N, C-alpha and C positions, 0 to 999 in steps of 0.2 A: 611409351611415354605414357608414366604413370598420372594417373588423374588424381588430383587435387585432391585432399584429406579437408573432412569437413568436421565442423561439433557444431550439436544441436544445443542450443535452447529452449525449453518449452517453460511461457511465458502466463502460468493461470491469474487471468486478471477477473473482475469482477464480468464482466458484459462476454468477454470469450480470451480462449485460448488462443495464443499468438507461437509457433512455432517458427526460431530461426537456426535455418543455416548458414555457418560466418566459417572460415577458413581461419588459420593458426596465428593470424597478422590480425584479425578482428573486422575483416572486412565481407558486410555481408553480403552472401551468396542466392538467399532467396525469403520469403519470409509470406505467410501465411496465419488468415484466423478465422477461426469458425465463431459463430457467439452460442450462448446458451442463455433458456430464461431465468429472471428471479423471479420469486413469487411475494405478492406484500402481504397477505390476509389479515394484518390489521395497520395500523400507525406502528409503524416502528421498529417492526418487522420486515423482514429479509432473509430469506430461505433459497437454494437450489441442490438439485440433484445429482448428487454424483454419476447416477451414468449418463447425465449430459456432461459432465464434465467429459469423461471416458470417451465419448463418443465423437466427441468435440476434438480432441487429443488425435482419437484416429484418424480425422477426415483431416485436418493441420496439419499433419504429419507427412497423409497421402501427396495433401497439394504444395506442399514447401518440395518436399521431393521434384514431382512433378514441375514443378518452377525452377525447379534451377536444373533440369536435365541431369539432378544426379542418382546413380545408383548407390544402393543398400550399402554396399563394400567401402564409399567415399565417407560413411557415417564412424568418426572411430570412436565418439566416445557423446555422454545423452548428459545431460542435470535438469534442474527446473527448479520455478520460484511459481508459490501462489499464496491469493488471499491469505490474514489473517487477522481474527481468530475467526476461523471458517470451519464449527466443529465438525467431525463426522461419527457417529454410533453405530460400529459395526458388529458383523459377529466375526471368528477369525479367518474364516474363508474373503474377508471385503465385504461379505454380503450387508448394506445399509440396510438398518431397521426405519430411518427415517432423514425427511427430506435435511439438508444441509444448514444449522442457524449460521450462516458467514458473517463478516466483521464486522456488516454494518449496522444488524439485525444488535438494537436497542432495549428489545425486551427485557433484559435482568436488570432491570434498572435498581426493583428493591433487591435482590440479592447482594447488585453491588454494594449499595447503603452499609447493608448490614453485616460486609467482610471488611469494608470500610471502619467499621465501629468496633473489628475486636483488639487493635492495639499489637500490633504483630510486629517484629522486625523486618518480615519478607516486605510490608506493602513502604516501605524505605524506597521501593523500583518504582511506587505512585507518588514519590516527592513529597511522600509523609499524607498526601491529599486525597482526593477523591479516589476509588479503583473504579475503573470504564467498566463499564458492563458488557463493551466486547469481548470483553476477556473470557479466555477459557477457562479457571474457577465461577465465575462467575453466571456466566450459558450452561457450566454443567453444572450449576446448582440448582438452575430455573426445570432443569428436565428433568433434576430427581424428582423437585418440588412435586412439578406441573406432568411429567410422563414417567411416572416410577416403571411401568412395565418396560417402557422400552430403555429406560437408565438403567436398570437390573437385567436388564436383557444382552443387553449390550455387553459381546467381550474384548471388545476396542473401545475407548475414546479418541479421541486423535484430530490431526487438521490433514484439513486439504491436500495439503501436500508430504504429508505423511502416507495417508488415501492411493497416491498417486506413487508414490514409491515402490507400495506394495506389490501396485499393480504393473510395475515393471518391470521390479525385481522377483516376486515373493518373497519381500524378508518384510518383517515391521520395523521399521526403526522410525527414532524421535530427531530430528535436528534441533544442536544450540540455540541455531533463530529462537525457532520457536519457542522455545522451550524455556530458553533465556528469560524470552521477552515478553512471553506472554503468560507462560507457566508458573513462575517465580523459583527453577531450577536455579540454583548455582553451584559449579564445581567445585568450586572454591571454599567453600562451605557445607562440604558431605551431600550435594545431589538435592532432592528434594525435600523441600522444607515439613516432613513428614507432620512434626503437631501444626503447624497450619492446616495443612488440609484438614486435619482431625479438629481442628478448631471450628471450621466450618458445614462439619457434616459431611467431608467431601475423604475423610479416612479411605473409602474401599473404592476410589476413584485410581488409588497407583498402582496394582493390580492393573489394572485395563492401561492404562499406559503404556506407552511403548518403553523398552527394558531398555534398549541400549542407545545413547545418544551420538552421535557425530558430528565430528565439524564437518563443516563448508567444505564442498569438495571432494572429501574422506572418497574413495571408492568402496562402493559397497558391492556389490555383485554386476554380474549379466543380463542382457534383457532375457524374459523367458522366455519359451517356444512359443505359450500361446499369443504375449505382448507380442514382443517379432512379426506373429504372422500376422497377426490386429494391424503395426503399425506399418507394415509393409517394409521393415529391418533385418537386419541378421539377429539370428540367437545369441547371448551373450558377452555382445556391443556392450561396453565399459558403463555403469550410469556411476557419477559423483551424486556425493548429499546433496540436497537443495536446499532451501527453505522459505524464509517470507518474502515474497515480491517484490517490496520497496526495497528493501534491506538489502535484495541480494540487487539491485539497482542501484546503489553505490558503487557497487565491484563496475558494471555496465557504465557507470561516469567516471570512473579514476577516484572515486570517492575514497582512502583507505590511510588518510592519515590526519592529525589535526588539520583546523587552520581553515577551512571549505566545506559549504554547508553542501549538503545534498538536498535538491528537493526533486522528489517523485512528484510528477503531477498526473493527474486523469480522473476517475470517478471523484477521488479527494487528494487532498497534498500529505503527503509524510517529508519532515522536516528532520533532517539528520544529522549530526555532530559527532567526530572522537574525540576524546581525551585521552592522555596518557595516564593520568590521576583519575581515583572511584571517586564518585559525585554522585549526590542526591540531593536534590529542591523540590519545592514546594511549586507549581508550573511547567513541570517539566516529569515525563519519562524516563526511569535507568537512576546512574549508569548500569549498563547491563553489559559484565565483561566478557569479551573472548564470542561475542553473539555473532558478530561478520569475523573481524580479525584476531585473531591470537595475539595475544597483548593488550590489547587499549578497550576501553572501555565505551561506548556506544553513549548519547543520550538521544531523544528522540522527541520531537514535537510533531501534531497531525491538525489536522483541519478533518473533519465527518466528510461534510460535501462541497466542494467546489466545480469541479467543473460537472458535477450531478446539477447544478442550480445553473449553467448556463445554458448546458441540455434541456433542463428542464421548461426555462425562461423562452430559447428556442423552438419548442414544443408546444406549450399550453397559449403561447402568444404574439405568433410570428406567421401563420398561420396563413394569414395576405400577401406573406411573401415567397410562399415554396412555387408557386406556377412560376409566378417571377425567373427565380432561384434553377431552377427547371428549366424553363424557357433561352433563358442566357448559360445553360452548361456549367455552373457556381451553386460553390452552400448557402443556405441562407447564413451564416455567419459573416460572406464576403459583402454579403450585402448591406449587414449592418456597421460593419469595419467601416469604412471611408466616412459615414456621418455620425462615430464615436471620437475617431479618429481625432476631428475639426473640434471638440466639447472641448474647455480649458478639466484640468484635474479637478475632479469635487461632481464633475457631473451637472454643473448649474445648480447644487442643493442638494445631489439626493447621499444618503447614508444608510447601506448595505451591512446588517448583521450577517453572515453567514452559517445561521444556527442550522440549515435547513434539516438536517437529523438531529442535533443537542451541538453542544462541541465541545471537540477530545481535549486539548489544552490549550490553553494553563486553565482550564476553570472543570473537567473533567465534569462534564454536565448534561445527561441526554435530556431533560426536560423542557429544554429549552428551545426555540422556533426561533426562523427567520423573518428581519424585518427590511422593510426597506419603508424609508423614513424623508420625507420632504417631500412628498408627490403633490402637483400643483396641474393645472391642464393647460400647463406650456409644455412639460416634459412627455416626449414621444420615445420609439421602440431602443432606440442609441443610445435614449438618458439612462432608459432601464439595463441598457443589457452595459456600457459603462461601469455605470453603478454598482453594480453585480463585480466584475473583473475587479476594481478599486476595492470592494467592500473583501472578495477573498484576497487579496495583497495583503489588504491590514491584517490581518488574521496571522498571516506568514508573517507580518516584520513583529507583529505582540509577539509571537515565539521567539522569534531570531533576538527578539529585546528581552525574555527572560532568558538565553544563552550569556549574551551577556552582561545585564546584569552578575553573575552569577562567575564570570571571572573565565569563560567559554571564548577560544580565540573564535572569531571571524572575519575572514577580508574576503570572502570571494564565496560567490552558489554556481553549484554546475545543475543544471534544472536537464529533464528528459522527461517523456511522456507528452501529451496534449496539447499542454500551455507553447510548446515550440511551434507549433501552425498557424504559430500568431503573433508576428512583432505585434504586435498593439498590448498584450496580454504581456509579456517579455520585457518590454518596456516600461510599463505599469509596475513591476514586481520591480527592480531596476530604480525607478526613479522613486516608490514608496519607500525602499530600504537602502537606498543610498551605497547599492554594493555594484561590482561587477558580474556580471552575467555568462557562464560559459556555457556553450553551445554543444555535444558530441555532435561527430558524426554519423555514428549511429543513434539515431534519435529514440528506437526501443530498447533502452536500459536494463530493464530488466530478463530479456532474451538477451543482448548480449552478457550480461552477468550470468547468468545462469549456463548460458556456451562458455565463457573463460572457466567455470566452476567444470566443465564438461572434459576442457582439458587439460584442469590438474588431474582428474579423477582417471583421466586419461593417460598420465603420467608425458604428456606434451613437453608441462611445466613444472617446476617442485614446488611451486607455495602459487597465493593468489595475489602478492604483491607482484612476484616473476612475469605472470601471466598478465595482468594488466599494465604493464611494460608496454609488452607489448604487442595490445590487442584492444587497447582505446585510446583512442587519437579526438583532436577539437574541433570542430571547422568554424566557427566563429563567437563571439564577444560583445554581448550589449552592455555599452556604460550610462551610466545613471547620467540623466540633464538635470543641473545642479539645481536649474531656474522651476523646473517640475516638483524636485524633490523640497524646496522649500513652499510650494505651495502644498504642499503632502503634510508638509507637521501639524500642524491645528487639526486640520481630518482626522491624521493619523489620532490626536490625543480623544478630540470628541468620540469614534472609534470602542476605544479603551475604558472611556468612563459609561459607557450604555451596559456593559453590564452589571455591575453594578447598582448601575440607576434603575435597571428595568428587572431583571432577574426575580425575582417575585410576584412582580406582577405576569413577567412573561410565565412560567410556570403556576399559577394559578391557570391564566388560558388553555395552554397544555393538558392537564389537568380534567379541567372542564369537557375537552373535546376527547377525552379517554373513557368519558363516564359512559 
């Protein structure tokens, strides 16, 4: 009897690397995760060690094979996704020169303001507005200004995903996903905007970037002997080009055409749609040609900290519930949720601004911080817990409204990630945005998306669309509750008024805290 053929999807997120093994119908066979640390030397900074990434990948791969009871001969293809922009400075042999500045690192806010001021057409991808300090040029310029010894010594400057691809295949490649959405690359306009990089004093970085840019799922090569030995796989196993975790998650959600919003949840929220037409406007990133699906433009919004805020609240303000949760064999969230569920929309007078690490869109402002308004002596843990979820949902709706205001078709949401574990969180999102939310069978959409790319790279499917048709299936749909939606309308308006009212005040406090 022939053993089942499997494809492997690597999903390297903020807190861990997850490895999923899937059959060619998209069924999850095994899943394993291994955490790695994040270092925060200063407020707004966030770093990780690339060697921790690789060690975690080795552990997760071997655990997934063991859980599946699978042999290395069954794994017929590999692809991956990783956080972005998580910038790596390294030598030609892959040796890192320092820890990576990961995506949520916003230290380059001064560089972002400088780049925003140069009046170049490339800034259309920022909606002609502020440049995010998360993006590659900002972080690279910060490194050049503040750590010139590392910047000039580096033979390669690239992304987490690109470093992983080198470690797997021995080839330095860039992917159309990262380069188009975060590096200002546009294949239809000649590739790199050389004059843009020269204008921001980064003309020398282009020779350090990968010189080959590949589409998602494109075959890159086989596993090297060394990588195969460490991972416990066969040398030569085909590796398909990977990319950015959230965007690969769109593929795992089956969002490959206009009309459906892809919402990837976790530490942050990424909100994305496709359009057939090029589109640029304030408050959104994009549109990005061919970044995920050839021939389609991708438009993006995002919230820097979402699930991270909920975890922050649990870790710092729910210590009293930990012993009870352990005794009952449940999570702290399981204890908070029933009481939060009984509260009315609005959490009895609380309003949260979800800016713990700044605002990605629509304001693109790294210098504002989170706010909880309306606290009284009658409020309890469950009030704040629910209000945080509502504040996050208001932020998501704010982005969706920008899409709609610019005639982008929005009919429904497909969701993946941590939010799918909470029926209350899902219902709040549906009620606030008044849209049905579809939950796929496989909740780890980035991992499945990478497995889909692996199936294309290994030649099982002709393209991404064909693979999605065969490998993505849906479990349930959460319909909005009209009564709740009506109650949220005024609260959303108050949320949207808060930024213009308080932004300068918040920035003064942020500046004072950093001085």
